[in-house]
Residue frames as qw, qx, qy, qz and C-alpha x, y, z in Angstrom:
[[0.002, 0.885, 0.466, 0.020, -0.01, -0.07, -0.04],
 [0.421, 0.177, 0.024, 0.889, 1.26, 3.45, -0.89],
 [0.075, -0.855, -0.385, 0.339, 0.29, 6.84, 0.65],
 [0.423, 0.451, 0.196, 0.761, 0.79, 9.85, -1.51],
 [0.212, -0.737, -0.319, 0.557, 1.10, 13.24, 0.30],
 [0.376, 0.531, 0.357, 0.670, 0.45, 16.12, -2.06],
 [0.202, -0.458, -0.345, 0.794, 0.94, 19.54, -0.53],
 [0.230, 0.751, 0.535, 0.310, -1.77, 21.81, -1.79],
 [0.006, 0.896, -0.076, 0.437, -0.70, 24.88, 0.24],
 [0.206, 0.488, -0.667, 0.524, 1.67, 25.50, 3.18],
 [0.384, -0.215, 0.655, -0.615, -0.95, 24.30, 5.65],
 [0.832, 0.179, 0.229, -0.473, -3.09, 21.84, 3.61],
 [0.012, 0.391, -0.880, -0.269, -2.09, 18.50, 2.26],
 [0.861, 0.129, -0.130, -0.475, -4.07, 15.89, 0.24],
 [0.375, -0.326, 0.866, -0.050, -3.56, 12.23, 1.08],
 [0.774, 0.305, -0.331, -0.445, -4.24, 9.50, -1.54],
 [0.568, -0.350, 0.742, -0.070, -3.91, 5.79, -0.86],
 [0.642, 0.385, -0.551, -0.370, -3.06, 3.24, -3.58],
 [0.857, -0.263, 0.397, -0.195, -3.77, -0.25, -2.69],
 [0.182, -0.463, 0.813, 0.304, -1.27, -2.84, -3.66],
 [0.587, 0.211, -0.546, -0.559, -2.08, -5.24, -6.46],
 [0.231, 0.019, -0.958, 0.167, -1.89, -8.22, -4.08],
 [0.249, 0.190, 0.595, -0.740, -4.94, -6.85, -2.14],
 [0.534, 0.361, -0.099, -0.758, -7.05, -6.71, -5.35],
 [0.517, 0.283, -0.723, -0.360, -6.25, -9.94, -7.05],
 [0.523, -0.111, -0.845, -0.033, -8.31, -12.99, -6.13],
 [0.005, -0.084, -0.650, 0.756, -9.74, -11.37, -2.89],
 [0.120, -0.620, -0.749, -0.200, -13.39, -11.75, -2.24],
 [0.027, -0.464, 0.063, -0.883, -14.74, -8.17, -1.76],
 [0.052, -0.191, -0.754, 0.626, -16.12, -7.50, 1.79],
 [0.042, 0.685, 0.727, -0.021, -19.73, -6.71, 2.45],
 [0.122, -0.772, -0.090, 0.618, -18.84, -3.04, 2.86],
 [0.153, -0.329, 0.584, 0.726, -17.08, -2.98, -0.53],
 [0.085, 0.347, 0.843, 0.402, -20.01, -4.72, -2.36],
 [0.004, -0.804, -0.550, 0.227, -22.47, -2.31, -0.73],
 [0.149, -0.663, 0.160, 0.716, -20.29, 0.71, -1.76],
 [0.141, -0.082, 0.720, 0.675, -20.09, -0.61, -5.29],
 [0.041, 0.583, 0.800, 0.136, -23.89, -1.22, -5.47],
 [0.079, -0.816, -0.305, 0.484, -24.47, 2.42, -4.11],
 [0.148, -0.513, 0.383, 0.753, -22.18, 3.80, -6.75],
 [0.102, 0.195, 0.823, 0.523, -23.79, 1.94, -9.57],
 [0.039, 0.699, 0.711, -0.070, -27.18, 3.08, -8.39],
 [0.102, -0.745, -0.053, 0.657, -26.05, 6.70, -8.18],
 [0.108, -0.260, 0.605, 0.745, -24.65, 6.57, -11.82],
 [0.055, 0.410, 0.855, 0.313, -27.91, 4.91, -13.07],
 [0.026, -0.789, -0.513, 0.337, -29.85, 7.74, -11.31],
 [0.135, -0.575, 0.237, 0.772, -27.60, 10.36, -13.05],
 [0.013, -0.121, 0.743, 0.658, -28.36, 8.78, -16.50],
 [0.209, 0.457, 0.840, -0.203, -32.06, 8.12, -15.86],
 [0.002, -0.453, -0.536, -0.712, -34.83, 9.51, -18.09],
 [0.330, -0.767, -0.547, -0.064, -37.09, 10.29, -15.11],
 [0.083, 0.757, -0.145, 0.632, -36.63, 13.85, -13.76],
 [0.614, -0.745, 0.116, -0.235, -36.95, 13.13, -10.02],
 [0.923, -0.163, 0.054, 0.344, -33.93, 10.71, -10.16],
 [0.532, 0.465, -0.019, 0.707, -31.75, 13.26, -11.98],
 [0.217, -0.818, 0.040, -0.531, -32.93, 16.00, -9.47],
 [0.838, -0.545, 0.023, 0.022, -31.96, 13.82, -6.55],
 [0.829, -0.017, 0.066, 0.556, -28.45, 13.31, -7.92],
 [0.266, 0.663, 0.046, 0.699, -28.10, 17.04, -8.85],
 [0.448, -0.803, 0.090, -0.382, -28.98, 18.09, -5.24],
 [0.898, -0.391, 0.074, 0.189, -26.78, 15.28, -3.80],
 [0.719, 0.324, 0.044, 0.614, -23.88, 16.45, -5.98],
 [0.027, -0.794, 0.061, -0.604, -24.29, 20.01, -4.68],
 [0.704, -0.674, 0.154, -0.164, -24.04, 18.64, -1.09],
 [0.935, -0.031, 0.058, 0.348, -21.06, 16.43, -2.00],
 [0.472, 0.605, -0.064, 0.638, -19.19, 19.56, -3.28],
 [0.347, -0.843, 0.165, -0.376, -19.30, 21.00, 0.32],
 [0.925, -0.336, 0.053, 0.171, -17.19, 18.12, 1.54],
 [0.052, -0.866, 0.446, 0.222, -13.54, 19.17, 1.85],
 [0.720, 0.489, -0.489, -0.060, -11.01, 17.45, -0.35],
 [0.060, -0.477, 0.802, -0.355, -9.26, 16.12, 2.74],
 [0.702, 0.008, 0.532, -0.473, -12.31, 13.96, 3.49],
 [0.855, 0.436, -0.134, -0.248, -12.37, 12.53, -0.02],
 [0.379, 0.587, -0.705, 0.120, -8.68, 11.65, 0.37],
 [0.306, -0.339, 0.788, -0.413, -9.38, 9.78, 3.53],
 [0.844, 0.188, 0.194, -0.463, -12.03, 7.71, 1.75],
 [0.675, 0.528, -0.502, -0.116, -9.33, 6.16, -0.34],
 [0.024, 0.452, -0.836, 0.310, -7.73, 4.46, 2.73],
 [0.693, -0.218, -0.623, -0.291, -9.21, 0.96, 3.32],
 [0.676, -0.636, 0.138, -0.346, -10.41, -0.06, 6.75],
 [0.047, 0.527, -0.823, 0.206, -7.99, -1.86, 8.97],
 [0.914, -0.130, -0.221, -0.316, -9.08, -5.50, 8.94],
 [0.781, -0.480, 0.400, 0.014, -7.45, -8.24, 11.19],
 [0.881, 0.275, 0.237, 0.305, -5.86, -9.78, 8.10],
 [0.427, 0.784, -0.057, 0.446, -4.33, -6.61, 6.95],
 [0.358, -0.857, 0.290, -0.230, -3.18, -5.68, 10.50],
 [0.888, -0.269, 0.347, 0.139, -1.40, -9.10, 10.89],
 [0.789, 0.464, 0.154, 0.371, 0.19, -8.68, 7.57],
 [0.092, 0.893, -0.148, 0.415, 1.52, -5.14, 8.35],
 [0.503, -0.761, 0.372, -0.174, 2.80, -6.17, 11.76],
 [0.908, -0.111, 0.357, 0.191, 4.53, -9.31, 10.47],
 [0.233, -0.598, 0.465, 0.610, 6.24, -7.31, 7.77],
 [0.502, 0.304, 0.736, 0.337, 4.59, -8.98, 4.73],
 [0.243, 0.814, 0.425, 0.314, 2.81, -5.89, 3.67],
 [0.417, -0.133, -0.070, 0.896, 4.81, -2.68, 3.41],
 [0.094, 0.901, 0.413, -0.096, 3.31, 0.78, 3.77],
 [0.507, 0.114, 0.154, 0.840, 5.18, 3.37, 1.70],
 [0.027, 0.881, 0.340, -0.327, 4.68, 7.11, 2.07],
 [0.496, 0.230, 0.309, 0.778, 5.74, 9.04, -0.98],
 [0.055, -0.915, -0.271, 0.293, 5.94, 12.89, -0.90],
 [0.569, 0.684, -0.031, 0.455, 7.69, 15.58, -2.78],
 [0.683, -0.357, -0.243, 0.589, 10.79, 16.36, -0.75],
 [0.270, 0.347, 0.101, 0.892, 11.07, 19.84, -2.23],
 [0.343, -0.525, -0.159, -0.763, 7.86, 21.03, -0.54],
 [0.777, -0.542, 0.007, -0.322, 7.70, 18.72, 2.49],
 [0.073, 0.601, -0.751, 0.266, 10.40, 17.76, 4.82],
 [0.614, -0.047, -0.787, -0.024, 10.78, 14.19, 6.02],
 [0.129, -0.013, -0.696, 0.707, 10.72, 15.25, 9.67],
 [0.394, 0.065, 0.150, -0.904, 7.28, 16.79, 9.10],
 [0.486, -0.028, -0.711, -0.507, 5.58, 13.73, 7.44],
 [0.304, -0.295, -0.862, 0.279, 4.55, 11.88, 10.69],
 [0.049, 0.340, 0.393, -0.853, 3.09, 15.19, 12.02],
 [0.377, 0.197, -0.324, -0.845, 1.20, 15.79, 8.80],
 [0.442, -0.124, -0.858, -0.230, -0.16, 12.22, 8.76],
 [0.218, -0.353, -0.787, 0.456, -1.37, 12.55, 12.26],
 [0.142, 0.328, 0.136, -0.924, -2.91, 15.91, 11.63],
 [0.425, 0.048, -0.578, -0.695, -4.83, 14.59, 8.55],
 [0.417, -0.188, -0.889, -0.034, -6.12, 11.65, 10.61],
 [0.310, -0.476, -0.704, 0.427, -7.28, 13.48, 13.68],
 [0.059, -0.010, -0.053, 0.997, -8.04, 17.10, 12.82],
 [0.461, -0.170, -0.347, -0.799, -11.78, 16.49, 12.01],
 [0.353, -0.214, -0.894, 0.175, -12.48, 13.81, 14.70],
 [0.033, 0.261, 0.510, -0.819, -14.03, 16.43, 17.08],
 [0.382, 0.196, -0.214, -0.877, -16.45, 17.59, 14.39],
 [0.561, -0.043, -0.730, -0.388, -17.60, 14.10, 13.40],
 [0.242, -0.178, -0.861, 0.409, -17.98, 13.10, 17.12],
 [0.178, 0.260, 0.358, -0.879, -20.13, 16.08, 17.77],
 [0.513, 0.135, -0.413, -0.741, -22.26, 15.43, 14.60],
 [0.454, -0.077, -0.886, -0.057, -22.64, 11.77, 15.65],
 [0.057, -0.241, -0.728, 0.639, -23.93, 12.80, 19.14],
 [0.353, 0.252, 0.070, -0.898, -26.42, 15.21, 17.62],
 [0.541, 0.074, -0.671, -0.501, -27.62, 12.48, 15.28],
 [0.359, -0.144, -0.898, 0.210, -28.08, 10.12, 18.20],
 [0.099, 0.284, 0.502, -0.811, -29.98, 12.75, 20.23],
 [0.436, 0.230, -0.166, -0.854, -32.24, 13.43, 17.22],
 [0.216, -0.040, -0.939, -0.265, -33.19, 9.70, 16.61],
 [0.074, 0.409, 0.815, -0.404, -36.15, 9.69, 19.13],
 [0.285, 0.574, 0.163, -0.750, -37.69, 12.77, 17.49],
 [0.371, 0.435, -0.529, -0.628, -37.21, 11.58, 13.82],
 [0.117, -0.058, 0.991, 0.020, -38.06, 7.92, 14.31],
 [0.448, 0.483, 0.619, -0.428, -41.85, 8.46, 14.27],
 [0.428, 0.682, -0.186, -0.563, -41.52, 10.02, 10.80],
 [0.117, 0.384, -0.869, -0.290, -39.65, 7.00, 9.53],
 [0.272, 0.161, 0.916, -0.248, -42.55, 4.79, 10.63],
 [0.489, 0.546, 0.290, -0.616, -45.14, 6.71, 8.71],
 [0.599, 0.299, 0.638, 0.381, -45.97, 5.39, 5.24],
 [0.015, 0.523, -0.152, -0.838, -45.50, 7.92, 2.45]]
């Protein structure tokens, strides 16, 4: 697995993860990967659909997606840490490379940049999660009503 760090400005860095070819060949996709693929296929079919309401849903959804910062999209490329992958990394079978332009990013700063990318928005997501949990009792009756 390779991580690419691309400095966008002096304070912002984009991360991209390229999975190794060994991970993709012959491996049965997980339930999460299959659900994600199905959701992507459905989204694309809605964008190409002849019916107006499906295209409007995707247009409004794409407007909302544009509000997501690029750092979040970069984090989506990193696969989840499964037990199998964790064992492979700890045993030394699977190497993790971090590639970055040395002209713009010094090697001493790379661990700090990686930690910042991984942790800087955790507080925001935790707050949003708690607000969602608090709102569940109020929104659940609307989910039970037939439309």
